[in-house]
C-alpha positions as CSV (number, residue, x, y, z in Angstrom):
1,X,86.9,77.3,-110.7
2,X,84.0,76.0,-112.8
3,X,80.9,75.8,-110.6
4,X,79.8,72.6,-112.3
5,X,83.1,71.0,-111.4
6,X,82.9,72.2,-107.9
7,X,79.4,70.8,-107.4
8,X,80.4,67.5,-109.0
9,X,83.4,67.2,-106.6
10,X,81.2,68.1,-103.7
11,X,78.6,65.5,-104.6
12,X,81.4,62.8,-104.9
13,X,82.8,63.6,-101.4
14,X,79.4,63.6,-99.8
15,X,78.4,60.3,-101.5
16,X,81.6,58.8,-100.2
17,X,80.8,59.8,-96.6
18,X,77.3,58.4,-96.9
19,X,78.5,55.1,-98.2
20,X,81.3,54.6,-95.7
21,X,79.2,52.3,-93.6
22,X,78.2,50.2,-96.6
23,X,81.8,49.4,-97.6
24,X,82.1,46.8,-94.9
25,X,78.6,45.2,-95.6
26,X,78.3,44.9,-99.4
27,X,80.3,43.4,-102.1
28,X,82.3,46.0,-104.0
29,X,80.3,46.0,-107.3
30,X,77.1,46.8,-105.4
31,X,78.8,49.8,-103.6
32,X,80.3,51.0,-106.9
33,X,76.9,51.1,-108.5
34,X,75.2,52.7,-105.6
35,X,78.0,55.3,-105.3
36,X,77.5,56.3,-109.0
37,X,73.8,56.7,-108.4
38,X,74.3,58.6,-105.2
39,X,76.8,61.0,-106.8
40,X,74.4,61.6,-109.7
41,X,71.5,62.3,-107.3
42,X,73.4,64.6,-105.1
43,X,74.8,66.5,-108.1
44,X,71.3,67.0,-109.4
45,X,69.8,68.0,-106.0
46,X,72.7,70.4,-105.1
47,X,72.8,72.0,-108.5
48,X,69.0,72.6,-108.4
49,X,69.3,73.9,-104.8
50,X,72.2,76.3,-105.5
51,X,71.2,77.6,-108.8
52,X,67.6,77.9,-107.6
53,X,68.7,80.1,-104.7
54,X,70.3,82.6,-107.1
55,X,67.3,82.6,-109.4
56,X,64.9,83.1,-106.5
57,X,66.7,86.0,-104.9
58,X,67.5,87.8,-108.1
59,X,70.9,88.5,-106.7
60,X,74.3,87.4,-108.1
61,X,75.4,84.5,-106.0
62,X,79.0,83.2,-106.0
63,X,78.2,79.5,-106.6
64,X,81.7,78.4,-105.7
65,X,81.7,80.1,-102.3
66,X,78.1,79.0,-101.7
67,X,78.8,75.4,-102.6
68,X,81.8,75.3,-100.3
69,X,79.7,76.8,-97.4
70,X,76.9,74.2,-98.0
71,X,79.4,71.4,-98.1
72,X,81.1,72.4,-94.9
73,X,77.6,72.4,-93.2
74,X,76.4,69.1,-94.8
75,X,79.6,67.2,-94.4
76,X,79.3,66.5,-90.6
77,X,75.6,65.7,-91.2
78,X,76.3,63.1,-93.9
79,X,79.2,61.7,-91.9
80,X,76.8,60.7,-89.2
81,X,76.0,57.0,-89.4
82,X,72.4,57.4,-88.3
83,X,71.7,60.0,-91.0
84,X,73.4,58.2,-93.8
85,X,72.0,54.8,-93.0
86,X,68.5,56.1,-92.6
87,X,68.6,57.9,-95.9
88,X,70.2,55.0,-97.8
89,X,68.1,52.3,-96.2
90,X,64.9,54.2,-96.9
91,X,65.8,54.7,-100.5
92,X,66.7,51.0,-100.9
93,X,63.6,49.8,-99.2
94,X,61.3,52.1,-101.1
95,X,60.0,53.9,-98.0
96,X,59.6,57.6,-97.2
97,X,61.3,58.3,-93.8
98,X,60.8,61.4,-91.7
99,X,63.9,63.2,-90.7
100,X,62.3,65.5,-88.2
101,X,63.8,63.6,-85.2
102,X,67.2,63.6,-86.7
103,X,67.1,67.3,-87.4
104,X,65.9,68.0,-83.9
105,X,68.8,65.8,-82.6
106,X,71.3,67.7,-84.6
107,X,70.0,71.0,-83.3
108,X,70.2,69.7,-79.7
109,X,73.8,68.8,-80.2
110,X,74.6,72.3,-81.3
111,X,74.7,72.0,-85.1
112,X,73.9,75.4,-86.7
113,X,71.4,74.4,-89.3
114,X,70.4,78.0,-90.0
115,X,73.7,78.6,-91.7
116,X,72.6,76.2,-94.4
117,X,70.1,78.7,-95.7
118,X,67.6,75.9,-96.6
119,X,65.4,73.4,-94.8
120,X,67.5,70.3,-94.2
121,X,64.5,68.1,-93.7
122,X,63.2,69.0,-97.1
123,X,66.6,68.5,-98.7
124,X,67.1,65.0,-97.2
125,X,63.6,64.0,-98.3
126,X,64.3,65.2,-101.8
127,X,67.5,63.3,-102.0
128,X,65.7,60.2,-100.7
129,X,63.0,60.4,-103.3
130,X,65.6,60.9,-106.1
131,X,67.7,58.0,-104.8
132,X,64.6,55.7,-104.6
133,X,63.7,56.5,-108.2
134,X,67.2,55.8,-109.5
135,X,67.5,52.6,-107.5
136,X,64.1,51.3,-108.7
137,X,65.2,52.0,-112.3
138,X,68.5,50.1,-111.7
139,X,67.1,47.0,-110.1
140,X,64.7,46.5,-112.9
141,X,67.7,45.2,-114.7
142,X,68.4,41.7,-113.2
143,X,72.0,42.2,-114.5
144,X,72.4,45.1,-112.1
145,X,74.9,44.5,-109.2
146,X,72.3,46.1,-106.9
147,X,69.5,43.8,-108.0
148,X,70.0,40.9,-105.6
149,X,71.0,43.0,-102.7
150,X,67.9,45.3,-103.0
151,X,65.4,42.5,-103.7
152,X,66.7,40.1,-101.2
153,X,67.3,42.7,-98.6
154,X,63.8,44.1,-98.8
155,X,61.8,40.9,-99.4
156,X,63.5,37.9,-97.9
157,X,62.6,39.0,-94.4
158,X,58.9,39.2,-95.3
159,X,58.2,35.5,-94.8
160,X,54.6,34.9,-95.7
161,X,52.1,33.9,-93.1
162,X,50.1,31.4,-95.2
163,X,46.7,30.3,-94.1
164,X,45.2,27.0,-95.2
165,X,43.1,28.8,-97.8
166,X,46.1,30.6,-99.2
167,X,48.6,27.7,-99.4
168,X,47.8,27.1,-103.0
169,X,48.9,29.8,-105.5
170,X,48.0,29.3,-109.1
171,X,45.3,27.2,-110.8
172,X,46.1,23.9,-109.3
173,X,44.0,20.8,-109.7
174,X,42.0,19.8,-106.7
175,X,42.9,16.7,-104.7
176,X,42.2,13.6,-106.8
177,X,38.8,12.0,-106.0
178,X,40.2,8.5,-106.7
179,X,43.9,8.0,-106.1
180,X,44.2,4.4,-107.1
181,X,47.3,2.3,-107.7
182,X,49.7,5.2,-107.1
183,X,50.6,4.9,-103.4
184,X,54.1,3.6,-104.2
185,X,54.6,6.4,-106.7
186,X,53.6,9.0,-104.2
187,X,55.9,7.6,-101.6
188,X,58.9,7.5,-104.0
189,X,58.3,11.1,-105.0
190,X,57.9,12.4,-101.5
191,X,61.2,10.8,-100.6
192,X,62.9,12.6,-103.5
193,X,61.3,16.0,-102.7
194,X,61.2,16.4,-98.9
195,X,64.4,17.7,-97.5
196,X,66.4,15.9,-94.8
197,X,65.1,16.5,-91.2
198,X,68.5,17.9,-90.4
199,X,68.1,21.5,-91.4
200,X,71.9,22.0,-91.5
201,X,72.5,19.4,-94.2
202,X,73.6,21.1,-97.4
203,X,71.1,20.7,-100.1
204,X,71.3,21.6,-103.8
205,X,68.3,22.7,-105.8
206,X,65.9,19.8,-106.3
207,X,64.0,19.5,-109.5
208,X,62.0,16.2,-110.1
209,X,60.6,15.6,-113.5
210,X,57.5,13.3,-113.7
211,X,57.4,11.9,-117.2
212,X,54.8,9.7,-118.8
213,X,52.3,9.2,-121.6
214,X,49.5,11.6,-122.3
215,X,46.6,10.7,-119.9
216,X,48.8,8.6,-117.6
217,X,48.0,10.9,-114.6
218,X,51.0,13.2,-114.3
219,X,49.0,16.2,-113.4
220,X,46.9,14.1,-111.0
221,X,50.1,12.9,-109.3
222,X,51.3,16.5,-109.0
223,X,47.9,17.5,-107.5
224,X,48.2,14.6,-105.0
225,X,51.6,15.9,-103.9
226,X,50.3,19.5,-103.7
227,X,47.5,18.5,-101.3
228,X,49.4,15.8,-99.4
229,X,49.6,16.5,-95.6
230,X,53.2,15.3,-95.3
231,X,54.3,17.6,-98.2
232,X,52.4,20.4,-96.5
233,X,54.4,20.0,-93.3
234,X,57.7,19.8,-95.3
235,X,56.8,23.0,-97.3
236,X,54.8,25.1,-94.8
237,X,54.9,28.3,-96.9
238,X,52.7,26.9,-99.6
239,X,52.5,25.6,-103.1
240,X,53.2,27.5,-106.4
241,X,51.5,26.0,-109.4
242,X,52.0,27.0,-113.0
243,X,50.2,25.3,-116.0
244,X,52.0,25.8,-119.3
245,X,50.9,23.4,-122.1
246,X,51.3,24.1,-125.8
247,X,52.1,27.7,-126.6
248,X,53.7,28.3,-123.2
249,X,55.8,31.2,-124.4
250,X,52.9,33.6,-124.2
251,X,51.8,32.1,-120.9
252,X,55.1,32.2,-119.1
253,X,54.9,35.8,-118.1
254,X,51.3,35.6,-117.0
255,X,52.1,32.6,-114.7
256,X,55.2,34.3,-113.3
257,X,53.3,37.5,-112.6
258,X,50.7,35.4,-110.8
259,X,53.4,34.1,-108.4
260,X,55.0,37.6,-107.9
261,X,51.5,39.1,-107.2
262,X,50.9,36.5,-104.5
263,X,54.3,36.5,-102.8
264,X,55.5,40.1,-103.3
265,X,53.6,42.9,-105.0
266,X,51.5,43.8,-108.0
267,X,53.9,43.4,-110.9
268,X,54.6,46.3,-113.2
269,X,53.2,45.5,-116.7
270,X,56.6,46.5,-118.1
271,X,58.5,43.9,-116.1
272,X,59.7,41.2,-118.5
273,X,59.6,37.5,-117.7
274,X,63.4,37.5,-116.9
275,X,63.0,40.1,-114.3
276,X,59.9,38.5,-112.7
277,X,61.9,35.2,-112.6
278,X,64.9,36.9,-110.9
279,X,62.6,38.6,-108.4
280,X,61.0,35.3,-107.5
281,X,64.4,33.8,-107.0
282,X,65.1,36.5,-104.4
283,X,61.7,36.1,-102.7
284,X,62.0,32.4,-102.5
285,X,65.6,32.4,-101.2
286,X,64.7,31.3,-97.7
287,X,61.1,30.1,-98.2
288,X,60.0,26.5,-97.9
289,X,57.7,26.0,-100.9
290,X,56.9,23.4,-103.4
291,X,57.0,24.7,-107.0
292,X,55.0,22.7,-109.6
293,X,55.2,23.4,-113.3
294,X,52.6,21.3,-115.1
295,X,52.4,20.2,-118.7
296,X,55.8,21.3,-120.0
297,X,56.7,20.8,-123.7
298,X,60.1,22.4,-123.8
299,X,62.9,22.7,-121.2
300,X,63.4,26.4,-121.9
301,X,59.7,27.1,-120.9
302,X,60.2,25.6,-117.5
303,X,63.5,27.3,-116.7
304,X,62.0,30.7,-115.5
305,X,60.0,28.8,-112.8
306,X,62.8,26.7,-111.4
307,X,64.0,29.5,-109.0
308,X,63.4,28.1,-105.5
309,X,66.2,28.1,-103.0
310,X,67.7,25.2,-101.3
311,X,64.7,24.8,-99.0
312,X,62.3,24.5,-101.9
313,X,61.5,21.6,-104.2
314,X,60.3,21.6,-107.8
315,X,58.1,19.2,-109.8
316,X,57.9,19.4,-113.5
317,X,55.4,17.2,-115.4
318,X,56.1,16.4,-119.1
319,X,55.4,13.7,-121.7
320,X,58.8,14.3,-123.3
321,X,61.7,12.2,-122.1
322,X,64.2,14.7,-123.4
323,X,62.5,17.5,-121.5
324,X,62.5,15.5,-118.3
325,X,66.2,14.8,-118.7
326,X,67.0,18.4,-119.4
327,X,65.1,20.0,-116.4
328,X,65.7,17.3,-113.7
329,X,68.6,18.0,-111.2
330,X,70.0,14.6,-112.0
331,X,69.2,11.3,-113.7
332,X,67.9,10.0,-110.5
333,X,65.4,12.8,-110.3
334,X,63.6,11.7,-113.5
335,X,60.6,9.7,-112.4
336,X,58.8,7.7,-115.2
337,X,55.2,7.4,-114.3
338,X,53.9,4.1,-115.6
339,X,50.4,3.1,-116.6
340,X,48.1,1.5,-114.0
341,X,48.1,-2.2,-113.5
342,X,45.1,-4.1,-114.8
343,X,43.8,-4.6,-111.2
344,X,44.2,-0.9,-110.4
345,X,42.5,0.0,-113.7
346,X,39.5,-2.2,-112.9
347,X,39.3,-0.7,-109.4
348,X,39.3,2.8,-110.8
349,X,36.3,1.9,-113.0
350,X,34.7,0.0,-110.1
351,X,34.8,3.1,-107.9
352,X,33.0,5.3,-110.5
353,X,30.7,2.7,-112.0
354,X,30.2,0.1,-109.3
355,X,27.0,-1.4,-110.8
356,X,28.6,-1.9,-114.2
357,X,31.7,-3.5,-112.6
358,X,29.6,-5.8,-110.5
359,X,27.2,-6.9,-113.3
360,X,29.7,-7.1,-116.2
361,X,33.1,-7.8,-114.6
362,X,34.6,-9.8,-117.5
363,X,33.5,-7.3,-120.1
364,X,34.9,-4.4,-118.0
365,X,38.2,-6.3,-117.6
366,X,38.4,-6.8,-121.4
367,X,37.9,-3.1,-121.9
368,X,40.4,-2.2,-119.3
369,X,43.1,-4.2,-121.1
370,X,42.5,-2.2,-124.3
371,X,42.6,1.1,-122.5
372,X,46.3,0.5,-121.6
373,X,46.0,1.6,-118.0
374,X,45.6,5.3,-118.8
375,X,43.6,6.9,-116.0
376,X,42.1,9.6,-118.2
377,X,40.6,7.1,-120.6
378,X,39.5,4.9,-117.7
379,X,37.7,7.8,-116.0
380,X,35.9,8.8,-119.3
381,X,35.0,5.1,-119.9
382,X,33.6,4.7,-116.4
383,X,31.2,7.7,-116.8
384,X,30.2,6.4,-120.3
385,X,29.5,2.9,-119.0
386,X,27.5,4.2,-116.0
387,X,25.4,6.5,-118.2
388,X,24.8,3.7,-120.6
389,X,23.6,1.4,-117.8
390,X,21.5,4.1,-116.2
391,X,19.7,4.6,-119.6
392,X,18.8,0.9,-119.7
393,X,21.2,0.2,-122.6
394,X,23.4,-2.8,-123.0
395,X,26.8,-2.5,-121.6
396,X,28.0,-5.5,-123.7
397,X,26.8,-3.8,-126.9
398,X,28.6,-0.6,-125.9
399,X,31.9,-2.4,-125.3
400,X,31.5,-4.3,-128.5
401,X,30.9,-1.0,-130.4
402,X,34.0,0.5,-128.8
403,X,36.0,-2.5,-130.1
404,X,34.7,-1.9,-133.6
405,X,35.4,1.8,-133.4
406,X,38.9,1.1,-132.2
407,X,39.5,-1.3,-135.0
408,X,38.5,1.3,-137.6
409,X,40.7,3.9,-136.0
410,X,43.7,1.6,-136.0
411,X,43.2,0.7,-139.6
412,X,42.6,4.2,-141.0
413,X,42.6,7.0,-138.5
414,X,41.5,10.4,-139.9
415,X,44.6,12.5,-140.6
416,X,43.7,15.2,-137.9
417,X,43.0,12.4,-135.4
418,X,46.2,10.4,-136.0
419,X,48.1,12.2,-133.3
420,X,45.5,11.2,-130.7
421,X,45.6,7.6,-131.8
422,X,49.4,7.6,-131.8
423,X,49.7,9.3,-128.4
424,X,47.2,7.0,-126.7
425,X,45.6,4.0,-128.5
426,X,42.7,3.4,-130.9
427,X,40.5,2.2,-128.0
428,X,41.2,5.4,-126.0
429,X,40.3,7.5,-129.1
430,X,37.1,5.4,-129.5
431,X,36.1,6.0,-125.9
432,X,36.5,9.7,-126.3
433,X,34.5,9.6,-129.5
434,X,31.6,7.6,-128.0
435,X,31.5,9.9,-124.9
436,X,31.1,12.9,-127.0
437,X,28.7,11.3,-129.5
438,X,26.2,10.6,-126.8
439,X,25.9,14.3,-125.9
440,X,23.0,16.2,-127.3
441,X,23.9,18.3,-130.5
442,X,24.3,21.6,-128.7
443,X,26.6,20.3,-126.0
444,X,28.6,18.3,-128.6
445,X,29.1,21.4,-130.6
446,X,30.1,23.4,-127.5
447,X,32.7,20.8,-126.6
448,X,34.2,21.0,-130.1
449,X,34.5,24.8,-129.7
450,X,36.6,24.3,-126.6
451,X,39.2,23.2,-129.1
452,X,39.6,26.9,-130.0
453,X,41.6,27.3,-126.8
454,X,44.5,25.6,-128.6
455,X,47.9,27.1,-128.1
456,X,47.3,28.1,-124.5
457,X,46.9,26.2,-121.2
458,X,43.5,24.7,-121.5
459,X,42.3,26.2,-118.2
460,X,39.4,28.6,-118.6
461,X,36.6,30.2,-116.6
462,X,32.9,29.8,-117.1
463,X,32.7,33.3,-118.5
464,X,35.4,32.5,-121.1
465,X,33.6,29.4,-122.2
466,X,30.3,31.3,-122.4
467,X,31.9,34.0,-124.6
468,X,33.4,31.3,-126.9
469,X,30.0,29.6,-127.2
470,X,28.2,32.8,-127.8
471,X,30.2,33.2,-131.0
472,X,28.9,30.0,-132.4
473,X,26.8,30.9,-135.5
474,X,23.1,30.7,-134.7
475,X,22.1,28.2,-137.5
476,X,24.7,25.8,-136.1
477,X,23.5,25.9,-132.5
478,X,19.8,26.7,-132.9
479,X,17.6,28.5,-130.5
480,X,16.9,25.8,-127.9
481,X,20.2,25.8,-126.0
482,X,21.2,25.1,-122.4
483,X,22.8,27.7,-120.2
484,X,26.6,27.6,-120.2
485,X,26.8,26.3,-116.6
486,X,24.5,23.4,-117.6
487,X,26.9,22.5,-120.5
488,X,29.9,22.6,-118.2
489,X,28.1,20.4,-115.6
490,X,27.3,17.9,-118.3
491,X,30.9,17.8,-119.6
492,X,32.3,17.5,-116.0
493,X,30.0,14.6,-115.2
494,X,31.0,12.9,-118.4
495,X,34.7,13.2,-117.4
496,X,35.4,15.5,-120.4
497,X,36.3,18.5,-118.1
498,X,37.9,18.8,-114.7
499,X,37.1,21.5,-112.1
500,X,40.1,23.3,-110.9
501,X,38.5,26.2,-109.0
502,X,35.3,28.2,-108.6
503,X,33.8,28.3,-112.1
504,X,37.3,27.4,-113.5
505,X,37.9,24.3,-115.6
506,X,40.6,22.3,-117.3
507,X,40.4,20.5,-120.6
508,X,43.1,17.7,-120.7
509,X,45.5,18.0,-123.6
510,X,44.5,14.7,-125.0
511,X,40.8,15.7,-125.0
512,X,41.7,19.1,-126.4
513,X,43.3,17.3,-129.4
514,X,40.0,15.5,-129.9
515,X,38.0,18.7,-129.5
516,X,40.1,20.4,-132.2
517,X,39.5,17.5,-134.5
518,X,35.8,17.8,-134.0
519,X,36.0,21.6,-134.6
520,X,37.7,20.9,-137.9
521,X,35.0,18.4,-138.9
522,X,31.8,20.3,-137.9
523,X,29.9,18.9,-140.9
524,X,30.2,15.4,-139.4
525,X,28.8,16.3,-136.0
């Protein structure tokens, strides 16, 4: 008989013995795939072993007789449940087991291992290594029948012990300094997201879409939920935060990799986004986590992140009603976030510019009405008003100037700025323009250059900003320039940037639009 056929048949029979215990535990497609891999591995290992013996001895070896002898010796070994399970489980879990104790046990029970003519411990180790390599290659395909068994079986039991410092995974916004006029919104969203107290109640995947105008406070609401104590108790394993924004396609993998790195292991650079997403689904199967996907412009961009199990909840923020409807787990899970009421708007300015609100309440209320209850614009306006008063300038004249600027923008907005005016209002655009115009020339120019981060989530580190600013032509910026950290501090205090972590900052999408317009009109700065 052909030796190749003999070895192949031998590998098939031994693989069947090894997998006998798995037939009752696994769905059939998984066993079929694993059996094919095991047969292939045993065929390679046995062929190398048997052919190698002949080459090493220099003698003619009857491979058929030798194969039959090896099979008769290995068959009772592979038929043992403890041997087969240890070998398979080690290969599936990616560990390197020692077989010394099993070999010693076999010898104590009278198994004649010397008749094998090779070291059984070394052979089993070689088979395990080969199996592990083949299984890893297989489960990199999320379409593999083995994928969910291997990933879930090896990861779902590793429930993370999350400390207070580690609860937040991703570049989340800090807790809002001023959470005004949103208590009812927060309560409604908590009710939608927190699972029933009865842990046995069936629960489908929950995806809540928070939809609203640019600058209305969607990200701030998400940050409030992320840092809320009641939400923390409901989702004790932590918060996953991804910031997408425009150009999210290139950012999707980076954010998924960040989550995998935190929950599982360092992701292989070759793993595609689809595999990372599938792996996260397995890792999160029994976790209780809140997944937040901020600033989504297309439903397809959010999909890879919506992988939490029935104990998780998801929040997606978007300005697009169609996106909200597409990603939410039902019409009732779309939450339109409205603008602030006039009183809440006044209170927000009052908290940040108390002297201005106290000395010019009517003028501030008039400005509040024109800012349409958008918290982003109110925050920027408050810092602008406070700085104006501190400099000894007239608040009334500033508000009047904002009105004139808004009138001009409403009548004939510059083409590149029309989107900002349309997305917000002429008064909001005027507030941004005035806030930037009062900066010194160098800091104004540096703010404009932040517009070059277009096409990516506008979250960046101090080092990234410094590199961007270092590229500004010398004649444009001069020689007398502040340090990068001084510029960032100035922009933060003006409400033009948000701090999201140590030396890490966020430029709101609406402000980024204005920065890009400035960048395209450098001659007018």
